[in-house]
C-alpha positions in Angstrom: 0.1 0.1 0.0 1.3 3.3 -0.8 1.2 6.5 1.3 1.7 9.8 0.1 3.9 11.3 2.8 3.7 14.8 4.0 7.4 15.4 4.2 10.0 14.3 1.8 10.4 10.8 3.7 9.0 9.6 0.6 12.8 9.3 -0.6 12.5 6.1 1.1 9.8 4.7 -0.8 11.5 6.2 -4.0 14.6 4.6 -3.3 12.8 1.2 -3.3 11.0 2.3 -6.2 14.1 3.0 -8.2 16.3 0.0 -7.0 17.8 -1.4 -9.8 17.7 -5.1 -8.4 14.1 -4.7 -7.9 13.0 -3.0 -11.0 15.8 -3.7 -13.5 18.5 -1.3 -14.8 17.0 2.0 -14.3 19.4 5.2 -15.4 19.4 8.6 -14.0 17.8 9.8 -17.0 14.8 7.5 -16.5 14.2 8.6 -12.9 14.6 12.3 -13.8 12.1 11.9 -16.6 9.7 9.8 -14.5 9.7 12.6 -11.8 9.3 15.2 -14.2 6.2 13.5 -15.8 4.8 12.8 -12.4 5.2 16.5 -11.6 3.6 17.9 -14.6 0.8 15.2 -15.1 -0.2 14.2 -11.4 0.6 17.4 -9.8 0.3 20.2 -12.1 -2.2 18.7 -14.6 -4.3 17.2 -12.2 -4.8 20.2 -10.2 -5.5 22.5 -13.0 -8.2 19.9 -14.1 -9.6 19.7 -10.5 -9.9 23.5 -10.7 -11.7 23.7 -14.1 -14.1 20.8 -12.7 -14.6 22.8 -9.4 -15.7 25.5 -11.5 -17.9 23.6 -14.1 -19.7 21.7 -11.2 -20.5 25.1 -9.4 -21.9 26.5 -12.6 -23.9 23.2 -13.1 -25.4 23.3 -9.7 -26.4 27.0 -10.1 -28.0 26.0 -13.3 -29.9 22.9 -11.9 -31.1 24.4 -9.0 -32.5 27.4 -10.7 -36.4 28.1 -10.0 -37.4 26.8 -13.2 -35.2 23.4 -13.2 -35.2 22.3 -9.6 -38.6 21.2 -9.2 -38.0 17.8 -11.0 -36.2 15.2 -9.1 -33.7 14.3 -11.7 -32.3 17.7 -11.9 -31.8 17.7 -8.1 -30.1 14.3 -8.3 -27.8 15.9 -11.1 -26.8 19.1 -8.6 -26.3 16.3 -5.9 -23.9 14.3 -8.3 -22.3 17.6 -9.0 -21.9 18.2 -5.1 -20.2 14.7 -4.7 -18.0 15.6 -7.7 -17.0 18.8 -5.9 -16.1 16.8 -2.7 -13.9 14.4 -4.8 -12.0 17.3 -6.1 -11.7 18.9 -2.9 -10.3 16.1 -1.0 -8.2 14.6 -3.9 -6.4 17.4 -5.4 -4.6 18.2 -2.2 -3.7 14.6 -1.7 -2.0 14.4 -5.3 -0.4 17.9 -4.8 1.2 17.1 -1.6 2.7 13.9 -2.8 4.2 15.5 -6.1 4.6 19.5 -5.6 7.4 20.3 -3.3 5.7 23.7 -2.2 2.5 22.2 -1.4 4.3 19.3 0.4 6.4 21.8 2.5 3.1 23.6 3.6 1.7 20.3 4.9 4.9 19.4 6.7 5.3 22.5 8.8 1.6 23.0 9.4 0.0 21.2 12.4 -3.4 22.1 11.1 -2.7 20.9 7.6 -1.0 17.8 8.6 -4.1 16.9 10.9 -6.5 17.6 8.0 -4.6 15.5 5.6 -4.3 12.4 8.2 -8.1 12.9 9.6 -9.9 14.4 6.4 -8.3 14.3 3.3 -6.7 11.1 2.9 -9.7 9.1 4.0 -12.4 11.3 2.8 -10.9 10.8 -0.9 -11.9 7.5 -1.0 -15.3 8.2 0.4 -16.0 11.1 -2.1 -14.8 8.8 -5.0 -17.3 6.0 -4.0 -20.0 8.4 -3.6 -19.5 10.1 -6.9 -19.7 6.5 -8.6 -22.6 5.3 -6.8 -24.5 8.9 -7.3 -24.0 8.2 -11.0 -25.6 4.9 -10.7 -28.2 6.8 -8.7 -28.8 9.1 -11.7 -29.1 6.2 -14.1 -31.3 4.2 -11.9 -34.0 7.4 -12.0 -33.7 7.4 -15.9 -34.0 3.7 -16.1 -37.1 3.9 -14.1 -38.7 6.9 -16.0 -38.0 5.2 -19.3 -38.3 1.4 -19.0 -40.7 1.3 -16.1 -43.2 4.3 -16.9 -46.0 3.2 -15.0 -43.9 2.6 -11.9 -42.3 6.1 -12.4 -45.6 7.4 -12.5 -46.9 5.9 -9.2 -43.7 7.1 -7.4 -44.2 10.5 -8.6 -47.5 10.6 -7.4 -47.0 8.9 -4.1 -43.8 10.5 -3.1 -42.5 14.1 -2.6 -39.6 15.4 -4.5 -37.5 15.6 -1.1 -38.2 11.8 -0.1 -37.5 10.6 -3.7 -34.1 12.5 -3.3 -33.2 11.0 0.1 -34.0 7.5 -1.1 -31.1 7.9 -3.4 -28.8 10.2 -1.0 -28.9 8.4 2.2 -27.9 4.8 0.9 -25.1 6.3 -1.2 -23.6 8.3 1.6 -24.0 5.4 4.0 -22.3 2.7 1.6 -19.7 5.1 0.7 -18.7 5.4 4.3 -19.4 1.9 5.1 -17.0 0.6 2.3 -14.2 2.9 3.2 -13.9 2.7 7.3 -10.4 0.9 7.1 -9.3 4.2 5.4 -9.7 6.3 8.5 -7.7 3.6 10.5 -4.8 3.6 7.9 -2.3 6.5 8.5 -1.1 8.2 11.8 0.8 11.5 12.2 4.2 11.6 13.8 6.9 14.2 14.5 10.2 14.0 13.0 12.8 16.7 13.4 10.3 19.4 13.8 8.3 18.3 10.6 5.3 16.2 10.2 5.3 12.9 8.8 2.4 10.5 7.7 3.1 6.6 8.5 1.0 3.6 8.5 -0.7 3.4 11.7 -0.4 0.5 14.2 -3.7 -1.1 13.1 -2.5 -0.8 9.4 1.0 -2.7 10.3 -1.0 -5.5 12.2 -0.2 -8.5 10.1 -4.0 -9.9 10.5 -5.3 -6.4 9.3 -2.8 -6.4 6.4 -4.0 -10.2 5.5 -7.9 -9.3 5.7 -7.4 -6.0 4.2 -5.6 -7.5 1.3 -8.1 -10.3 0.6 -10.7 -7.8 0.6 -9.5 -5.6 -2.2 -10.9 -8.1 -4.3 -14.3 -6.8 -3.2 -13.6 -3.2 -2.6 -12.5 -1.2 -4.8 -12.3 -3.7 -7.7 -16.1 -5.0 -7.5 -17.6 -2.1 -5.9 -16.5 0.9 -7.6 -15.3 -1.0 -10.7 -16.6 -3.9 -12.2 -20.2 -3.9 -10.7 -20.9 -0.2 -11.5 -19.6 -0.6 -14.9 -22.0 -3.5 -15.6 -24.9 -1.6 -13.9 -24.3 1.4 -15.9 -24.0 -0.5 -19.4 -27.2 -2.7 -18.7 -29.3 0.4 -17.7 -28.2 2.5 -20.5 -28.5 0.1 -23.1 -32.2 -0.5 -21.8 -32.8 3.4 -21.9 -31.2 3.5 -25.5 -33.6 0.7 -26.5 -36.7 2.3 -24.6 -36.3 5.8 -26.2 -35.9 4.3 -29.7 -38.9 2.3 -29.4 -40.7 4.8 -27.9 -39.8 7.0 -30.9 -40.6 4.3 -33.4 -44.3 4.2 -31.9 -44.6 8.1 -32.2 -43.6 8.1 -35.6 -45.7 5.2 -36.5 -48.8 7.2 -35.0 
């Protein structure tokens, strides 16, 4: 398991990464190019895209929650998806920037507040926000699937449930499941002091052999299945059904 450290103690990890006996014959030029691409792609480019995504999602929320559009549950769900995407950006960009940008890394290493924020908020919540964004995408697709492929059921739901209740039916399970699947993330890292700087190290729980065994075994389930395979299958199936349903509806209307 790789832990983005708050100070340059990453050098220990990098020395293993670039160990010629482990990885083969890695030249100094290769290492330099590796770090340069990491800096520009994972550090600078990722941060710029994150800022662009933040602005775009804020604009989407303002549009979807305008007086004319917020009446529909589907638009409210899209707004909540944008909210979860914003959370993902807010929690993940600092984590990646801390691991690749020296200036950001220095800020985290000398500030107790930023260090604690990283350990107790940014690191675990980045995984939670990632799950929530994926599951909210599924929720939006489920809403459209019911509307297109189960119109009678959708009509009954619309008539018997308020918009707020329908919204909570999606939001509450998504939020609870996202936190539940990522509980171990809140126990993985701890904050230590070394020569006046802050470091992020694996916690005692994370070093426990029993925990390591079950944690490694659980990776087959999460995130491989929970945020990869199963959501992909669900999205493909529902979108195909939605496409077929819309096409059949148009054929019927054209026939009339």
